C-alpha positions in Angstrom: -17.2 -38.6 98.7 -18.0 -42.4 98.1 -20.6 -43.3 95.4 -23.8 -43.8 97.0 -26.1 -46.9 96.2 -28.0 -44.8 93.8 -24.9 -44.1 91.6 -23.8 -47.6 92.0 -27.1 -48.6 90.6 -26.8 -46.2 87.8 -23.5 -47.7 86.7 -25.0 -51.0 86.8 -27.9 -49.9 84.4 -25.4 -48.3 82.2 -23.1 -51.6 82.0 -25.5 -53.7 80.1 -22.2 -55.1 78.4 -19.9 -56.5 80.9 -16.5 -55.2 81.9 -17.0 -51.7 80.5 -17.5 -52.6 76.8 -20.4 -50.0 76.4 -18.2 -47.3 77.6 -15.5 -48.4 75.0 -18.2 -48.6 72.1 -19.6 -45.2 73.1 -16.1 -43.5 73.6 -14.9 -44.8 70.0 -18.1 -44.0 68.5 -18.0 -40.3 70.0 -14.4 -39.8 68.8 -15.5 -41.0 65.1 -18.3 -38.8 64.9 -16.7 -35.6 66.3 -13.4 -35.9 64.4 -14.7 -37.4 61.1 -18.2 -36.7 60.9 -18.0 -32.7 61.2 -15.0 -32.8 58.7 -17.2 -34.7 56.1 -19.9 -32.0 56.4 -17.2 -29.3 56.0 -15.5 -30.8 52.7 -18.4 -29.2 50.5 -17.7 -26.0 51.9 -14.3 -26.3 51.2 -14.7 -27.3 47.6 -17.1 -24.6 47.1 -14.5 -22.0 48.5 -12.2 -23.3 45.5 -14.7 -22.5 42.8 -15.0 -19.1 43.9 -13.4 -16.4 42.0 -10.5 -14.7 43.4 -12.1 -11.3 44.0 -14.6 -13.2 46.1 -12.4 -14.8 48.5 -13.0 -12.5 51.3 -16.9 -12.9 51.2 -16.3 -16.9 50.9 -14.2 -17.0 53.8 -16.8 -15.3 56.0 -19.3 -17.4 54.6 -17.1 -20.6 55.0 -16.1 -19.6 58.6 -19.9 -19.2 59.5 -21.0 -22.3 57.8 -18.1 -24.5 59.6 -19.2 -23.2 63.1 -23.0 -23.6 62.3 -22.1 -27.1 61.1 -20.3 -27.9 64.3 -23.1 -26.6 66.4 -25.6 -28.9 64.4 -23.1 -31.9 64.8 -22.8 -31.2 68.4 -26.5 -30.9 69.1 -27.0 -34.1 67.2 -24.5 -36.0 69.2 -26.0 -34.7 72.4 -29.5 -35.9 71.3 -28.1 -39.3 70.3 -26.2 -39.6 73.7 -29.4 -38.8 75.5 -31.4 -41.4 73.8 -28.8 -44.1 74.1 -28.0 -43.5 77.8 -31.3 -42.3 78.7 -31.6 -44.3 82.0 -28.2 -43.4 83.2 -28.6 -39.5 82.6 -31.9 -39.5 84.3 -30.8 -41.2 87.4 -27.6 -38.8 87.4 -29.6 -35.8 87.0 -32.1 -36.9 89.8 -29.2 -37.6 92.0 -27.8 -34.1 91.2 -31.2 -32.4 92.0 -31.2 -34.3 95.4 -28.8 -31.4 96.9 -29.1 -28.9 94.1 -28.1 -25.9 96.2 -24.9 -27.7 97.7 -23.9 -28.9 94.4 -24.2 -25.3 92.7 -22.0 -24.0 95.5 -19.4 -26.7 94.7 -19.6 -26.0 91.0 -18.8 -22.5 92.0 -15.9 -23.7 94.3 -14.5 -25.8 91.7 -14.8 -23.1 89.0 -12.9 -20.7 91.2 -10.3 -23.6 91.8 -9.9 -23.6 88.0 -9.2 -19.8 88.0 -6.6 -20.2 90.7 -4.8 -23.0 88.9 -4.9 -21.1 85.8 -3.3 -17.9 87.3 -0.5 -20.1 88.9 0.3 -21.8 85.4 0.2 -18.4 83.9 2.6 -17.0 86.5 5.2 -19.9 85.8 4.7 -19.3 82.0 5.6 -15.8 82.6 8.6 -16.5 84.7 9.7 -18.9 81.7 9.2 -16.0 79.3 6.3 -17.4 77.6 3.6 -14.7 77.2 1.9 -16.4 74.1 -1.7 -17.8 73.7 -2.6 -21.3 72.7 -3.8 -21.8 69.0 -7.0 -23.2 70.2 -7.7 -20.0 72.3 -6.6 -17.8 69.2 -9.1 -19.6 67.1 -11.8 -19.1 69.6 -11.3 -15.3 70.2 -10.9 -14.9 66.6 -14.3 -16.4 66.1 -15.9 -14.2 68.9 -14.5 -11.0 67.1 -16.1 -12.1 63.8 -19.9 -12.4 62.2 -20.1 -15.7 63.8 -19.9 -14.5 67.4 -22.9 -15.8 68.7 -22.9 -19.3 67.4 -19.5 -19.4 68.8 -20.6 -18.4 72.1 -23.5 -21.1 72.0 -20.9 -23.7 71.1 -18.2 -22.5 73.6 -20.4 -22.0 76.6 -23.0 -24.7 76.5 -22.4 -27.3 73.5 -18.6 -28.0 73.9 -18.6 -28.4 77.8 -21.4 -31.1 77.5 -19.7 -32.9 74.6 -16.4 -32.9 76.0 -17.5 -34.1 79.5 -19.4 -36.9 77.9 -16.5 -37.9 76.0 -13.5 -37.4 78.3 -15.2 -37.9 81.4 -17.9 -40.4 81.3 -17.0 -42.4 78.4 -13.1 -42.1 78.4 -12.8 -42.6 82.3 -15.5 -45.4 82.1 -13.5 -47.4 79.4 -10.1 -46.8 81.1 -11.6 -47.7 84.8 -14.3 -50.5 83.9 -12.8 -51.9 80.7 -9.0 -51.7 81.2 -9.2 -51.7 85.1 -7.1 -48.9 85.8 -7.7 -47.1 89.1 -10.1 -44.5 89.2 -7.8 -41.7 89.6 -5.4 -43.3 87.3 -8.0 -43.3 84.6 -8.9 -39.6 85.3 -5.2 -38.5 85.1 -5.0 -40.3 82.0 -8.0 -39.0 80.4 -6.8 -35.5 81.5 -3.4 -35.9 79.7 -5.5 -37.3 76.4 -7.9 -34.2 76.7 -4.9 -31.7 77.1 -2.8 -33.4 74.2 -5.7 -33.0 72.0 -6.2 -29.3 72.6 -2.7 -28.8 71.6 -2.3 -31.0 68.8 -2.3 -28.6 65.8 1.6 -28.0 66.0 4.7 -29.2 67.7 5.1 -25.7 69.2 1.6 -25.8 70.9 2.7 -28.6 73.2 4.2 -25.9 75.4 0.7 -25.2 76.3 0.1 -28.7 77.6 0.5 -28.0 81.3 -2.3 -25.3 80.9 -4.9 -27.5 79.5 -3.7 -30.4 81.9 -4.6 -28.4 84.9 -8.0 -27.6 83.4 -8.7 -31.2 82.8 -7.3 -32.2 86.2 -9.7 -29.9 88.2 -12.6 -31.2 85.8 -11.6 -35.0 86.7 -11.4 -34.1 90.5 -14.8 -32.5 90.2 -16.2 -35.6 88.3 -14.7 -38.2 90.7 -15.8 -36.0 93.8 -19.3 -36.0 92.7 -19.4 -39.8 92.6 -19.0 -39.8 88.8 -22.1 -37.6 88.0 -21.5 -36.0 84.8 -23.9 -33.0 85.4 -21.6 -32.0 88.2 -18.4 -31.6 85.7 -20.6 -30.4 83.0 -21.7 -27.5 85.5 -17.9 -26.7 86.5 -17.0 -26.8 82.6 -19.8 -24.4 81.6 -19.0 -22.0 84.4 -15.2 -21.9 83.4 -16.1 -21.0 79.9 -18.8 -18.7 80.9 -16.3 -16.9 83.0 -13.7 -17.0 80.2 -16.0 -15.5 77.6 -17.1 -12.8 80.2 -13.6 -11.8 80.8 -12.7 -11.7 76.8 -16.0 -9.3 76.6 -15.0 -7.0 79.4 -11.4 -6.8 77.9 -12.6 -6.4 74.4 -15.1 -3.7 75.7 -12.3 -1.7 77.6 -10.0 -1.7 74.5 
């Protein structure tokens, strides 16, 4: 689908600084806040843990886990609010464009969500054929949090906040930087952003790199949704939220059955 005139005007509004510099600034500032800002908030909690007597370690671990999730939730909300203020005109324009064909867009979000599931099944089948039946560390951490006292903050984080933040950073800001600032073709920028998205999700250790194709496949469908919509961030956010909601639902059903 070609970018219509309204979407073109939307990008002209956003690009106050020529050659995509605004995208680059927002992308770097976003990474700095997400990667370093949250860590700075958690450091005092780590120090507190080290000062607790040994017989209280279990209790403080629960407090630390809850506090870390709550800090991340607060940080993500702050980030989203800041982006809404800074990019107000862009987001309002894209939301209005999204509403123009709301029913059609919801249907397409569902279709792309099913596409993610189909791709995930295919990748899972390939993994099984190769003898790999494990789960990525990122998923294990999420499932662990969902099974702990921080279940509800984790659901809020995974289903709503993380998709919004990740789509803003990896789709809107990163693709905008690569396409407008570095002059990469739109699909080239999208594929590179998908690769970086996947790499960050498996960067905890070398052995996690085996799960790179799994996250790349997810990111590829999200990139396709974003580009197909004329780079409307609400469309890819919808697909991402749909995917994470289905994942949480499947986890809940499997946990209940067990």
